C-alpha positions in Angstrom: 121.4 -35.2 -17.2 124.7 -35.4 -18.3 126.5 -34.0 -15.2 124.9 -36.7 -13.1 126.3 -40.3 -12.4 124.8 -42.9 -10.0 126.1 -45.1 -7.6 124.3 -48.1 -6.0 125.5 -49.0 -2.5 124.5 -49.7 1.0 123.9 -46.6 3.1 126.3 -48.1 5.7 129.2 -48.3 3.1 129.2 -45.5 0.8 132.0 -45.5 -2.0 132.7 -41.9 -2.0 135.6 -40.1 -0.3 135.7 -38.3 2.7 134.1 -34.9 2.7 133.2 -35.1 -1.2 129.5 -33.4 -1.2 128.0 -30.0 -0.1 124.6 -31.4 0.5 123.2 -34.8 1.4 119.6 -35.6 1.2 117.8 -38.9 2.5 114.2 -39.1 1.8 112.0 -42.6 3.6 114.9 -44.7 3.4 116.5 -44.9 6.6 114.3 -47.1 8.1 115.1 -50.0 5.8 119.0 -49.7 7.0 120.6 -52.9 8.3 123.1 -50.4 11.0 121.3 -47.3 11.2 124.1 -45.6 13.0 126.5 -46.8 10.4 124.2 -45.3 8.0 124.1 -42.0 9.7 128.0 -42.1 10.5 128.7 -42.6 6.4 126.4 -39.6 5.8 128.6 -37.4 7.8 131.8 -39.0 6.5 130.7 -37.8 2.9 129.8 -34.1 3.5 132.0 -31.4 3.7 132.6 -29.5 7.1 129.7 -27.0 7.1 127.7 -28.7 4.7 124.1 -29.3 5.4 122.0 -32.9 5.2 118.3 -33.6 5.1 116.8 -36.6 6.6 113.1 -37.2 5.9 111.6 -40.5 7.5 108.9 -42.0 9.3 109.2 -41.8 13.0 108.3 -44.2 15.7 106.5 -42.4 18.5 108.1 -42.5 21.9 105.2 -44.5 23.4 106.2 -48.1 23.3 102.1 -49.1 22.7 102.5 -47.1 19.3 105.6 -48.0 18.5 105.0 -51.6 18.7 101.9 -51.4 16.4 103.8 -48.8 13.8 106.7 -51.6 13.6 104.4 -54.7 13.2 102.4 -52.7 10.6 105.6 -51.7 8.5 107.0 -55.3 8.5 103.9 -57.0 7.6 103.5 -54.5 4.5 107.2 -54.5 3.5 109.7 -57.4 4.7 113.0 -55.1 4.1 111.7 -52.8 7.2 114.1 -52.9 9.8 113.0 -49.7 12.2 111.2 -46.7 12.3 113.1 -44.8 15.1 112.0 -42.1 17.5 113.2 -38.7 17.4 115.0 -39.0 20.2 117.1 -42.0 18.4 117.5 -39.8 15.2 118.6 -36.9 17.2 121.2 -38.8 19.2 122.5 -40.5 16.1 123.2 -37.3 14.2 124.9 -35.7 17.3 127.3 -38.6 17.8 127.9 -38.8 14.2 128.9 -35.2 14.1 126.3 -33.3 12.8 124.8 -29.9 14.3 120.5 -29.9 14.4 119.6 -26.7 12.5 115.8 -27.4 11.9 113.3 -30.1 12.8 109.6 -30.5 11.7 107.1 -33.2 12.1 103.8 -34.0 10.4 101.2 -36.7 9.9 100.8 -38.4 6.3 97.7 -40.3 5.4 98.6 -43.9 4.2 96.0 -44.7 2.2 95.7 -48.3 2.7 94.8 -50.0 -0.9 97.6 -47.6 -2.6 100.2 -48.1 0.7 100.1 -51.8 0.4 99.9 -52.2 -3.8 103.2 -50.0 -3.7 105.0 -52.6 -2.3 103.1 -55.6 -3.4 102.4 -56.6 0.1 100.9 -60.4 0.0 97.5 -60.5 0.5 98.2 -62.6 3.6 100.5 -60.0 5.2 97.7 -57.1 4.5 95.1 -59.4 6.2 97.4 -59.5 9.1 97.4 -55.7 9.0 94.1 -55.4 9.1 93.7 -57.6 11.9 96.0 -56.0 14.1 94.1 -52.4 13.0 91.0 -54.3 14.1 92.4 -55.5 17.2 94.1 -52.2 18.4 93.3 -50.5 21.4 91.1 -47.5 21.3 94.1 -45.8 22.0 95.9 -46.9 19.2 93.3 -46.7 16.8 93.0 -43.0 18.0 96.7 -42.4 17.5 97.0 -43.5 13.9 93.5 -42.2 12.8 92.8 -45.7 11.6 89.8 -45.7 8.9 87.2 -48.2 8.3 89.3 -49.1 5.1 92.8 -49.4 6.9 94.2 -46.0 6.2 95.9 -44.3 8.7 98.2 -41.5 9.9 102.0 -42.1 9.6 104.2 -39.9 11.8 107.0 -38.3 9.7 110.0 -35.8 10.2 112.3 -33.7 8.4 115.7 -33.1 10.1 118.1 -30.4 8.7 121.3 -30.7 10.1 124.9 -29.2 9.6 128.3 -31.3 9.4 130.5 -30.2 12.1 
């Protein structure tokens, strides 16, 4: 498209002037940011007042047992993973950055294990470690993530629509 420019930069240090954008969309990347709070702050900084932002990402269940499991399998799959944040962590960071929540929605997304690990070229040893964690998971963890015999499972996902205050 002739009317688009692309720019590569870390979310924590966007190379754009304050209030440059009317809309911001962020899809499944925040769990890789080195500094989540700084990334959310930068998102707010580059948006015009009253502009909408939509963030979609996997999120950590509030229960520590589930949180530990999801962080472990995510890191084994992709070593650039930093953290899946909880809904409470997301909403607190967005509020501190100057966003006003408009709508949130959560759903479960099925991760087809063979496709999920192939997408990131997960080393076989790491894939085996994920499967070992799944096999060793408590009945409670296995039920929450609906872990299937082939390793496929359900991932908690959330959309947050916010407005720049």
